[in-house]
N, C-alpha and C positions, 0 to 999 in steps of 0.2 A: 519469461512466460509469454505465451503467444495468444493472440485473439482467437476465440472459438469460432468466429465467423469467417475471417479472411486470412488468418495466419500471421498477421503483422505482429511485431513485438509490442507488448503493452508498455505504456508510458507510466512512470511512477512519479507522483507529485505530492507534496505536503499541502494540505488545504485546511480550511476551517469549516466545521459542520454547522448545522442549523442552530445548535445551542452554544456555538462559540468554541467548541472543543476542537483541538487539532486532530486531524485524521490523515491517513494516507489514501490517496486516490489512485486507482489503476484504471487506465482507459486505453482504448485502441488508438494507435498513432495514425492509422489510415482513416478511420471514421469513428469519432467518439460515440456515435450512436450504436455501434456494434456491441461494445462491451464497456461497462463502467461499474466499478466496485469500490467500496470504501472499507477501510480497516480502521476502527477507532479504539482498539484495545490499547490502553495507556502504556503498557510495557513495550509493545511493539513500536508505537509511535515515538516514544521517548528514545528507544534504542536507535531508531533510524534517524531521527532529527538531531538529537543532542550528541549522540555518540558517532554520528555520520557513518552508520553501518548500512550496507546493502540490505535490501528487503529480506533476502533469504537468511542472513545472519541475525537480523532483528527478530524474525519469526522463531529461529532456533533459540535465541535468548529467552523469548516469551515461553516457549515450551519447557525449557529448563527451569525457569522460575515457577511455573505453574505445577510442577511435579511435587 
């Protein structure tokens, strides 16, 4: 995925949210102020961190489980 402001690739990291929950953080590699987003859906985070899946596959797993 690309930054909406400058077109750089987004960086994907595992982080901890305010309440101590694990989350996925997407941020612009060029300038973190351009774009920053957090995904805290447990199924997606678990799929990406524990199963070592790329973000796209973790999101697909979440969609499949939520149907």
